[in-house]
N, C-alpha and C positions, 0 to 999 in steps of 0.2 A: 646804293652804288651808282656812280655817275657813268654815263656813256658818252663817248665822243662822237659827234655827228660829222661825217666826212662831207667835204664839198663835192660837187659834181665832177670837178676836174680831178680830185683825188680818187674818186671811185673809178673814173675812166682810166686813170693811170694805173691803179691797182689791177683792174681787169686786163689791161694790156700786158702787164708783167706776168699775170697768172697764165694768160694764153701763151705767151712766149716760153714760159717755164714748162708748160705742158707739152708744147711742140718739141722742145729740147729733150725732155724725158722720153717722148715717143720716138724721137730720132735715135736716141741711145739704145732703146729696146730693139728697134729695127736693126741697128748695126750689130748688136750682140747676137740677134737671131740669125742674121745672114752669115756672120763669122762662124757660128756654131754649125750651121748647115754645111758650110764649106769644109770645116774641119772634119766633121763626122761623115758627111756625104761622100767625101773622097775616099775614106777608108772602107766604106760599104761596097764600093764598086769593085775593088780589087779582091 
């Protein structure tokens, strides 16, 4: 089986995309968490 060797620029580009994707996913999780707290938290007070 042959493997493809990535250049330094390709590795750096892939790492940048992975970090950006991770940040986007973490942001979405945080948004859903806050929205859930607001929805359920408001109901618990009353």
